DSSP file (Angstrom, degrees, kcal/mol; ACC not computed):
  #  RESIDUE AA STRUCTURE BP1 BP2  ACC     N-H-->O    O-->H-N    N-H-->O    O-->H-N    TCO  KAPPA ALPHA  PHI   PSI    X-CA   Y-CA   Z-CA
    1    1 A X              0   0    0      0, 0.0     2,-0.1     0, 0.0    27,-0.1   0.000 360.0 360.0 360.0 134.4  -16.8    4.9   -8.1
    2    2 A X        -     0   0    0     25,-0.1    27,-1.7   122,-0.1     2,-0.4  -0.460 360.0-147.5 -81.8 153.1  -14.2    2.4   -6.8
    3    3 A X  E     -a   29   0A   0     25,-0.2    67,-1.7    -2,-0.1    66,-1.0  -0.938   8.9-164.6-122.6 146.2  -11.6    3.2   -4.3
    4    4 A X  E     -ab  30  70A   0     25,-2.5    27,-3.0    -2,-0.4     2,-0.5  -0.986   8.2-153.6-130.1 136.5   -8.1    1.8   -4.0
    5    5 A X  E     -ab  31  71A   0     65,-2.1    67,-2.9    -2,-0.4     2,-0.4  -0.952  17.5-142.3-107.5 131.8   -5.6    1.9   -1.1
    6    6 A X  E     - b   0  72A   0     25,-2.7     2,-0.4    -2,-0.5    27,-0.3  -0.771  18.0-175.3 -92.9 135.8   -1.9    1.7   -2.1
    7    7 A X  E     + b   0  73A   0     65,-2.5    67,-3.5    -2,-0.4     2,-0.3  -0.984  25.0 111.5-127.0 140.6    0.4   -0.3    0.1
    8    8 A X  E     - b   0  74A   0     -2,-0.4     2,-0.1    65,-0.2    67,-0.1  -0.957  60.1 -59.8 170.8 173.7    4.1   -0.5   -0.3
    9    9 A X    >   -     0   0    0     65,-0.6     3,-1.9    70,-0.3     7,-0.2  -0.426  36.8-126.6 -77.7 145.9    7.6    0.3    0.9
   10   10 A X  G >  S+     0   0    0      1,-0.3     3,-1.9     2,-0.2     4,-0.2   0.751 106.1  74.2 -58.8 -25.4    8.9    3.8    1.3
   11   11 A X  G 3  S+     0   0    0      1,-0.3    -1,-0.3     2,-0.1     3,-0.2   0.717  97.9  47.2 -64.7 -18.1   11.8    2.9   -0.9
   12   12 A X  G <> S+     0   0    0     -3,-1.9     4,-3.1     1,-0.2     5,-0.3   0.068  75.3 127.6-107.1  23.3    9.4    3.0   -3.9
   13   13 A X  H <> S+     0   0    0     -3,-1.9     4,-2.6     1,-0.2     5,-0.2   0.888  71.7  45.4 -50.9 -52.5    7.8    6.4   -2.9
   14   14 A X  H  > S+     0   0    0      1,-0.2     4,-2.0     2,-0.2    -1,-0.2   0.928 117.4  44.0 -61.2 -43.5    8.3    8.2   -6.2
   15   15 A X  H  > S+     0   0    0      2,-0.2     4,-2.2     1,-0.2    -1,-0.2   0.888 114.4  49.5 -68.1 -39.0    7.0    5.2   -8.3
   16   16 A X  H  X S+     0   0    0     -4,-3.1     4,-2.5     2,-0.2    -1,-0.2   0.901 110.1  51.1 -67.3 -40.0    4.1    4.6   -6.0
   17   17 A X  H  X S+     0   0    0     -4,-2.6     4,-2.4    -5,-0.3    -2,-0.2   0.902 110.4  49.5 -62.1 -40.8    3.1    8.3   -6.1
   18   18 A X  H  X S+     0   0    0     -4,-2.0     4,-2.2    -5,-0.2    -2,-0.2   0.899 109.9  50.8 -65.7 -40.8    3.2    8.2   -9.9
   19   19 A X  H  X S+     0   0    0     -4,-2.2     4,-2.0     1,-0.2    -2,-0.2   0.931 112.3  47.2 -60.7 -46.8    1.0    5.0  -10.0
   20   20 A X  H  X S+     0   0    0     -4,-2.5     4,-2.4     1,-0.2    -2,-0.2   0.886 109.3  53.9 -62.4 -39.8   -1.5    6.7   -7.6
   21   21 A X  H  X S+     0   0    0     -4,-2.4     4,-2.2     1,-0.2    -1,-0.2   0.912 108.7  48.8 -61.1 -43.7   -1.5    9.9   -9.7
   22   22 A X  H  X S+     0   0    0     -4,-2.2     4,-1.2     2,-0.2    -1,-0.2   0.893 109.7  52.1 -65.1 -39.5   -2.3    7.9  -12.9
   23   23 A X  H  <>S+     0   0    0     -4,-2.0     5,-2.2     1,-0.2     3,-0.5   0.930 109.5  49.8 -60.6 -44.7   -5.1    6.1  -11.1
   24   24 A X  H ><5S+     0   0    0     -4,-2.4     3,-1.9     1,-0.2    -2,-0.2   0.902 106.9  54.3 -61.1 -41.7   -6.6    9.5  -10.0
   25   25 A X  H 3<5S+     0   0    0     -4,-2.2    -1,-0.2     1,-0.3    -2,-0.2   0.779 105.1  55.5 -62.5 -26.0   -6.4   10.8  -13.5
   26   26 A X  T 3<5S-     0   0    0     -4,-1.2    -1,-0.3    -3,-0.5    -2,-0.2   0.338 128.2 -99.2 -88.9   6.0   -8.4    7.7  -14.5
   27   27 A X  T < 5S+     0   0    0     -3,-1.9     2,-0.3     1,-0.3    -3,-0.2   0.609  77.0 137.3  92.0  13.2  -11.1    8.7  -12.0
   28   28 A X      < -     0   0    0     -5,-2.2     2,-0.6    -6,-0.1    -1,-0.3  -0.725  54.7-126.9 -93.8 141.2  -10.2    6.4   -9.1
   29   29 A X  E     -a    3   0A   0    -27,-1.7   -25,-2.5    -2,-0.3     2,-0.5  -0.780  33.4-161.8 -83.0 125.2  -10.3    7.5   -5.5
   30   30 A X  E     -a    4   0A   0     -2,-0.6     2,-0.5   -27,-0.2   -25,-0.2  -0.938  16.6-161.7-119.4 128.0   -6.9    6.6   -4.1
   31   31 A X  E     -a    5   0A   0    -27,-3.0   -25,-2.7    -2,-0.5     2,-0.3  -0.935  21.3-168.9-102.4 124.2   -5.9    6.3   -0.5
   32   32 A X        -     0   0    0     -2,-0.5     2,-0.1   -27,-0.2   -25,-0.1  -0.820  21.4-110.2-116.1 153.2   -2.1    6.5   -0.1
   33   33 A X        -     0   0    0     -2,-0.3     2,-0.9   -27,-0.3   -26,-0.0  -0.429  33.7-109.6 -73.5 154.5    0.2    5.8    2.8
   34   34 A X        -     0   0    0     23,-0.2     2,-0.9    -2,-0.1    -1,-0.1  -0.789  36.5-167.9 -80.6 112.8    2.0    8.6    4.5
   35   35 A X        -     0   0    0     -2,-0.9    -1,-0.0   -26,-0.1   -26,-0.0  -0.783   9.8-155.9-108.6  88.9    5.6    7.9    3.3
   36   36 A X        -     0   0    0     -2,-0.9     2,-0.3     1,-0.0     3,-0.1  -0.163  10.3-170.0 -62.1 154.8    7.8   10.1    5.5
   37   37 A X        +     0   0    0      1,-0.1     4,-0.1     2,-0.0     5,-0.1  -0.856  47.7  80.6-133.5 173.5   11.2   11.2    4.3
   38   38 A X    >>  -     0   0    0     -2,-0.3     4,-1.7     3,-0.1     3,-0.7   0.927  43.4-169.6  91.1  68.1   13.9   12.9    6.2
   39   39 A X  H 3> S+     0   0    0      1,-0.2     4,-2.5     2,-0.2     5,-0.2   0.775  84.9  66.3 -60.0 -26.6   15.8   10.3    8.2
   40   40 A X  H 3> S+     0   0    0      2,-0.2     4,-0.9     1,-0.2    -1,-0.2   0.928 103.1  44.6 -62.1 -43.8   17.6   13.2   10.0
   41   41 A X  H X> S+     0   0    0     -3,-0.7     3,-0.7     1,-0.2     4,-0.5   0.922 112.9  51.2 -64.6 -44.3   14.3   14.4   11.5
   42   42 A X  H >< S+     0   0    0     -4,-1.7     3,-1.5     1,-0.2    -2,-0.2   0.901 104.7  57.1 -60.1 -42.4   13.3   10.8   12.5
   43   43 A X  H 3< S+     0   0    0     -4,-2.5    -1,-0.2     1,-0.3    -2,-0.2   0.768 101.5  57.8 -62.2 -25.9   16.7   10.2   14.2
   44   44 A X  H << S+     0   0    0     -4,-0.9    -1,-0.3    -3,-0.7    -2,-0.2   0.627  87.3  97.0 -80.1 -13.8   16.2   13.2   16.4
   45   45 A X  S << S-     0   0    0     -3,-1.5     2,-0.1    -4,-0.5    -3,-0.0  -0.444  80.3-111.4 -78.0 149.3   12.9   11.8   17.9
   46   46 A X     >  -     0   0    0     -2,-0.1     4,-2.4     1,-0.1     5,-0.2  -0.370  28.2-112.3 -71.5 158.8   12.8   10.0   21.2
   47   47 A X  H  > S+     0   0    0      1,-0.2     4,-2.1     2,-0.2     5,-0.2   0.893 118.4  52.7 -60.0 -40.6   12.1    6.3   21.1
   48   48 A X  H  > S+     0   0    0      1,-0.2     4,-1.9     2,-0.2    -1,-0.2   0.913 110.4  47.0 -62.2 -42.4    8.7    6.9   22.9
   49   49 A X  H  > S+     0   0    0      1,-0.2     4,-2.6     2,-0.2    -2,-0.2   0.883 108.8  55.0 -68.7 -36.8    7.7    9.5   20.3
   50   50 A X  H  X S+     0   0    0     -4,-2.4     4,-2.7     1,-0.2    -1,-0.2   0.902 108.1  49.7 -60.6 -40.9    8.8    7.2   17.5
   51   51 A X  H  X S+     0   0    0     -4,-2.1     4,-2.4     2,-0.2    -1,-0.2   0.911 110.4  50.0 -63.3 -42.2    6.5    4.5   18.9
   52   52 A X  H  X S+     0   0    0     -4,-1.9     4,-2.1     2,-0.2    -2,-0.2   0.918 113.2  45.7 -61.5 -46.0    3.6    7.0   19.1
   53   53 A X  H  X S+     0   0    0     -4,-2.6     4,-2.7     2,-0.2     5,-0.2   0.929 112.6  50.5 -64.5 -46.0    4.1    8.1   15.5
   54   54 A X  H  X S+     0   0    0     -4,-2.7     4,-2.4     1,-0.2    -2,-0.2   0.897 109.9  50.8 -61.1 -41.0    4.4    4.5   14.2
   55   55 A X  H  X S+     0   0    0     -4,-2.4     4,-2.4     2,-0.2     5,-0.2   0.926 111.6  47.6 -61.8 -45.3    1.2    3.6   16.1
   56   56 A X  H  X S+     0   0    0     -4,-2.1     4,-2.3     1,-0.2    -2,-0.2   0.919 113.0  47.6 -63.0 -44.8   -0.7    6.5   14.5
   57   57 A X  H  X S+     0   0    0     -4,-2.7     4,-2.1     2,-0.2    -1,-0.2   0.890 111.9  50.7 -65.0 -39.1    0.6    5.8   11.0
   58   58 A X  H  X S+     0   0    0     -4,-2.4     4,-2.2    -5,-0.2    -2,-0.2   0.946 113.4  43.7 -63.8 -48.7   -0.3    2.1   11.3
   59   59 A X  H  X S+     0   0    0     -4,-2.4     4,-2.1     1,-0.2    -2,-0.2   0.855 111.0  56.2 -67.0 -34.0   -3.8    2.8   12.5
   60   60 A X  H  X S+     0   0    0     -4,-2.3     4,-1.8    -5,-0.2    -1,-0.2   0.925 110.3  44.3 -61.2 -44.7   -4.2    5.5    9.8
   61   61 A X  H  X S+     0   0    0     -4,-2.1     4,-2.2     2,-0.2    -2,-0.2   0.870 109.4  55.7 -72.3 -34.7   -3.4    3.1    7.1
   62   62 A X  H  X S+     0   0    0     -4,-2.2     4,-2.3     2,-0.2    -1,-0.2   0.916 107.3  51.1 -59.2 -41.8   -5.6    0.4    8.6
   63   63 A X  H  X S+     0   0    0     -4,-2.1     4,-2.0     1,-0.2    -2,-0.2   0.899 108.0  51.7 -62.5 -40.8   -8.5    2.9    8.4
   64   64 A X  H  X S+     0   0    0     -4,-1.8     4,-1.6     2,-0.2    -1,-0.2   0.883 108.4  51.9 -63.1 -38.2   -7.6    3.5    4.7
   65   65 A X  H  < S+     0   0    0     -4,-2.2    -2,-0.2     1,-0.2    -1,-0.2   0.920 108.7  51.1 -63.3 -43.3   -7.7   -0.2    4.1
   66   66 A X  H  < S+     0   0    0     -4,-2.3    -2,-0.2     1,-0.2    -1,-0.2   0.891 112.2  46.7 -59.9 -39.9  -11.1   -0.4    5.7
   67   67 A X  H  < S+     0   0    0     -4,-2.0    -1,-0.2    -5,-0.1    -2,-0.2   0.779  98.2  87.2 -75.0 -27.5  -12.5    2.4    3.5
   68   68 A X     <  -     0   0    0     -4,-1.6   -64,-0.2    -3,-0.1     3,-0.1  -0.343  67.9-143.9 -79.3 153.2  -11.1    1.1    0.2
   69   69 A X  S    S+     0   0    0    -66,-1.0    28,-0.7     1,-0.2     2,-0.3   0.868  86.6  12.5 -76.7 -39.9  -12.8   -1.3   -2.1
   70   70 A X  E     -bc   4  97A   0    -67,-1.7   -65,-2.1    26,-0.1     2,-0.4  -0.938  68.8-131.9-137.1 159.6   -9.5   -3.0   -3.1
   71   71 A X  E     -bc   5  98A   0     26,-2.6    28,-2.9    -2,-0.3     2,-0.5  -0.923  15.5-162.8-110.3 134.1   -5.9   -3.1   -1.9
   72   72 A X  E     -bc   6  99A   0    -67,-2.9   -65,-2.5    -2,-0.4     2,-0.7  -0.976   7.1-153.1-120.2 121.8   -3.1   -2.6   -4.3
   73   73 A X  E     -bc   7 100A   0     26,-3.0    28,-2.2    -2,-0.5     2,-1.5  -0.826   3.3-154.6 -95.3 114.8    0.4   -3.7   -3.2
   74   74 A X  E     +b    8   0A   0    -67,-3.5   -65,-0.6    -2,-0.7     2,-0.6  -0.691  30.0 160.9 -88.5  86.6    3.1   -1.8   -4.9
   75   75 A X    >   -     0   0    0     -2,-1.5     3,-2.3   -67,-0.1     4,-0.2  -0.540  21.5-164.8-111.6  63.5    5.8   -4.5   -4.6
   76   76 A X  G >  S+     0   0    0     -2,-0.6     3,-1.8     1,-0.3   -67,-0.1  -0.176  76.9   5.4 -50.3 135.6    8.3   -3.5   -7.2
   77   77 A X  G 3  S-     0   0    0      1,-0.3    -1,-0.3    24,-0.0    27,-0.0   0.717 131.6 -68.0  58.0  22.6   10.8   -6.4   -7.9
   78   78 A X  G <  S+     0   0    0     -3,-2.3    27,-2.0     1,-0.2     2,-0.5   0.610  96.5 142.2  79.1  11.5    8.8   -8.6   -5.6
   79   79 A X    <   +     0   0    0     -3,-1.8     2,-0.4    -4,-0.2   -70,-0.3  -0.763  18.1 162.3 -96.7 128.7    9.7   -6.7   -2.5
   80   80 A X        -     0   0    0     -2,-0.5    -5,-0.1    -5,-0.1    29,-0.0  -0.972  24.1-148.8-136.9 125.7    7.3   -6.0    0.4
   81   81 A X     >  -     0   0    0     -2,-0.4     4,-2.2     1,-0.0     5,-0.2  -0.009  37.2 -80.1 -82.8-169.6    8.7   -5.0    3.8
   82   82 A X  H  > S+     0   0    0      1,-0.2     4,-2.2     2,-0.2     5,-0.2   0.910 127.4  48.1 -61.0 -46.8    7.4   -5.6    7.3
   83   83 A X  H  > S+     0   0    0      1,-0.2     4,-2.4     2,-0.2    -1,-0.2   0.910 112.2  49.3 -64.6 -41.5    4.8   -2.8    7.3
   84   84 A X  H  > S+     0   0    0      2,-0.2     4,-2.4     1,-0.2    -1,-0.2   0.895 109.4  52.6 -64.7 -39.0    3.4   -3.9    3.9
   85   85 A X  H  X S+     0   0    0     -4,-2.2     4,-2.1     2,-0.2    -1,-0.2   0.913 109.4  49.5 -61.4 -42.3    3.2   -7.5    5.1
   86   86 A X  H  X S+     0   0    0     -4,-2.2     4,-2.1     1,-0.2    -2,-0.2   0.910 110.9  49.9 -61.2 -43.0    1.2   -6.3    8.2
   87   87 A X  H  X S+     0   0    0     -4,-2.4     4,-2.6     2,-0.2    -2,-0.2   0.869 107.8  53.3 -65.4 -37.6   -1.1   -4.3    5.9
   88   88 A X  H  X S+     0   0    0     -4,-2.4     4,-2.3     2,-0.2    -1,-0.2   0.926 108.9  49.9 -61.9 -44.7   -1.6   -7.4    3.6
   89   89 A X  H  X S+     0   0    0     -4,-2.1     4,-2.3     1,-0.2    -2,-0.2   0.901 111.2  48.7 -60.4 -41.7   -2.6   -9.4    6.7
   90   90 A X  H  X S+     0   0    0     -4,-2.1     4,-1.7     2,-0.2    -1,-0.2   0.909 109.7  52.0 -65.3 -41.4   -5.1   -6.7    7.8
   91   91 A X  H  <>S+     0   0    0     -4,-2.6     5,-2.6     1,-0.2     4,-0.3   0.899 110.2  48.7 -62.0 -40.3   -6.5   -6.6    4.3
   92   92 A X  H ><5S+     0   0    0     -4,-2.3     3,-1.4     1,-0.2    -1,-0.2   0.925 109.5  52.6 -63.4 -44.4   -7.1  -10.3    4.3
   93   93 A X  H 3<5S+     0   0    0     -4,-2.3    -1,-0.2     1,-0.3    -2,-0.2   0.809 110.9  47.1 -62.8 -29.9   -8.7  -10.1    7.8
   94   94 A X  T 3<5S-     0   0    0     -4,-1.7    -1,-0.3    -5,-0.1    -2,-0.2   0.399 115.4-115.7 -93.6   2.8  -11.1   -7.5    6.5
   95   95 A X  T < 5 +     0   0    0     -3,-1.4     2,-0.3    -4,-0.3    -3,-0.2   0.728  58.6 156.6  75.8  22.8  -12.0   -9.5    3.4
   96   96 A X      < -     0   0    0     -5,-2.6    -1,-0.2    -6,-0.2     2,-0.2  -0.611  46.8-115.9 -82.9 139.4  -10.5   -7.0    0.8
   97   97 A X  E     -c   70   0A   0    -28,-0.7   -26,-2.6    -2,-0.3     2,-0.5  -0.550  33.2-150.6 -68.8 139.0   -9.4   -8.2   -2.6
   98   98 A X  E     -c   71   0A   0     14,-0.4    16,-3.9    -2,-0.2    17,-0.7  -0.958  16.6-179.0-120.9 126.5   -5.7   -7.7   -3.0
   99   99 A X  E     -cd  72 115A   0    -28,-2.9   -26,-3.0    -2,-0.5     2,-0.3  -0.835  10.3-159.6-114.9 157.6   -3.9   -7.0   -6.2
  100  100 A X  E     -cd  73 116A   0     15,-1.9    17,-3.4    -2,-0.3   -26,-0.2  -0.956  25.6-129.8-140.0 158.5   -0.1   -6.6   -6.6
  101  101 A X  S    S+     0   0    0    -28,-2.2     2,-0.3    -2,-0.3   -27,-0.1   0.879  89.3   2.8 -72.5 -40.9    2.3   -5.1   -9.1
  102  102 A X  S    S-     0   0    0    -29,-0.3    -1,-0.1   -27,-0.1   -27,-0.1  -0.893  90.8 -76.4-140.6 167.5    4.6   -8.2   -9.3
  103  103 A X        -     0   0    0     -2,-0.3     2,-0.3     1,-0.1     4,-0.1  -0.403  57.3-116.6 -61.1 146.8    4.9  -11.7   -8.1
  104  104 A X        -     0   0    0      2,-0.1   -25,-0.1     1,-0.1   -26,-0.1  -0.668   1.8-136.5 -94.2 144.8    6.1  -11.6   -4.5
  105  105 A X  S    S+     0   0    0    -27,-2.0     2,-0.6    -2,-0.3    -1,-0.1   0.726  95.2  68.5 -67.6 -21.2    9.4  -13.1   -3.4
  106  106 A X  S >> S-     0   0    0    -28,-0.3     4,-2.6     1,-0.1     3,-1.0  -0.897  72.8-155.3-104.2 115.1    7.6  -14.6   -0.4
  107  107 A X  H 3> S+     0   0    0     -2,-0.6     4,-2.3     1,-0.3     5,-0.2   0.847  92.2  60.5 -58.4 -37.2    5.1  -17.4   -1.4
  108  108 A X  H 34 S+     0   0    0      1,-0.2    -1,-0.3     2,-0.2     4,-0.1   0.798 112.5  38.7 -65.9 -27.8    3.0  -16.8    1.7
  109  109 A X  H X4 S+     0   0    0     -3,-1.0     3,-1.9     2,-0.1     4,-0.4   0.887 112.1  57.6 -80.8 -45.1    2.3  -13.3    0.6
  110  110 A X  H >< S+     0   0    0     -4,-2.6     3,-1.7     1,-0.3    -2,-0.2   0.855  98.1  59.4 -56.2 -39.7    2.0  -14.1   -3.1
  111  111 A X  T 3< S+     0   0    0     -4,-2.3    -1,-0.3     1,-0.3    -2,-0.1   0.662  98.3  61.7 -67.2 -13.3   -0.8  -16.6   -2.6
  112  112 A X  T <  S+     0   0    0     -3,-1.9   -14,-0.4    -5,-0.2     2,-0.4   0.582  82.7  98.3 -87.1 -10.2   -2.9  -13.9   -1.0
  113  113 A X    <   -     0   0    0     -3,-1.7   -14,-0.2    -4,-0.4     3,-0.1  -0.638  61.7-154.6 -82.4 131.6   -2.9  -11.8   -4.2
  114  114 A X  S    S-     0   0    0    -16,-3.9     2,-0.3    -2,-0.4   -15,-0.2   0.888  74.8 -19.4 -67.8 -40.3   -6.0  -12.1   -6.4
  115  115 A X  E     -d   99   0A   0    -17,-0.7   -15,-1.9    -3,-0.1     2,-0.5  -0.985  63.1-108.2-164.9 155.4   -4.0  -11.1   -9.5
  116  116 A X  E     -d  100   0A   0     -2,-0.3     2,-0.5   -17,-0.2   -15,-0.2  -0.834  34.8-170.4 -91.9 127.9   -0.8   -9.4  -10.7
  117  117 A X        -     0   0    0    -17,-3.4    -2,-0.0    -2,-0.5     3,-0.0  -0.983  11.3-171.0-124.2 123.3   -1.6   -6.0  -12.3
  118  118 A X        +     0   0    0     -2,-0.5     2,-0.3     1,-0.1    -1,-0.1   0.530  64.6  27.0 -97.5  -5.9    1.2   -4.2  -14.1
  119  119 A X  S  > S-     0   0    0      1,-0.1     4,-2.0  -100,-0.0     5,-0.2  -0.990  72.7-115.2-151.9 158.2   -0.4   -0.8  -14.8
  120  120 A X  H  > S+     0   0    0     -2,-0.3     4,-2.5     1,-0.2     5,-0.2   0.895 116.8  55.7 -59.1 -39.5   -3.0    1.7  -13.5
  121  121 A X  H  > S+     0   0    0      1,-0.2     4,-1.6     2,-0.2    -1,-0.2   0.899 107.0  49.2 -61.2 -41.4   -5.0    1.2  -16.7
  122  122 A X  H  > S+     0   0    0      1,-0.2     4,-1.3     2,-0.2    -1,-0.2   0.888 110.7  50.5 -65.7 -39.4   -5.1   -2.6  -16.1
  123  123 A X  H  X S+     0   0    0     -4,-2.0     4,-1.3     1,-0.2     3,-0.3   0.909 105.8  55.5 -65.7 -41.6   -6.2   -2.1  -12.5
  124  124 A X  H  X S+     0   0    0     -4,-2.5     4,-0.7     1,-0.2     3,-0.3   0.888 103.9  55.0 -58.9 -39.3   -9.0    0.3  -13.5
  125  125 A X  H >< S+     0   0    0     -4,-1.6     3,-0.6     1,-0.2    -1,-0.2   0.868 106.8  50.8 -61.6 -36.2  -10.4   -2.4  -15.9
  126  126 A X  H 3< S+     0   0    0     -4,-1.3    -1,-0.2    -3,-0.3    -2,-0.2   0.772 103.5  60.2 -71.6 -25.4  -10.6   -4.8  -12.9
  127  127 A X  H 3<        0   0    0     -4,-1.3    -1,-0.2    -3,-0.3    -2,-0.2   0.676 360.0 360.0 -77.5 -16.9  -12.5   -2.2  -10.9
  128  128 A X    <<        0   0    0     -4,-0.7    -1,-0.2    -3,-0.6    -2,-0.1   0.469 360.0 360.0 -84.5 360.0  -15.4   -2.0  -13.3
């Protein structure tokens, strides 16, 4: 069974969760990022604690990239933020095939994508 790690911006949390849910329903093992919400809680944390949390989340997602067979970048409207760009670089360094939802607004990211995949069903076909 193939495994997929989803990468993408927190701004697309509901859509990314739905994409992952559909993949799971199709029998794929999906590793998803922890996409925190609640900016009020985050604002209350000290800068040192924010750094500690960010480090843990970054390493957690790197581990998910290592475990997955492929990386899928959920870059709705061509957007990928700083963290997603970092994850793409890590995926390239570990030799993972990278697929994306849309063409990327940044050519240097876009050239790293194996293919543009518009649906969970289409991605599952590529995994076989």
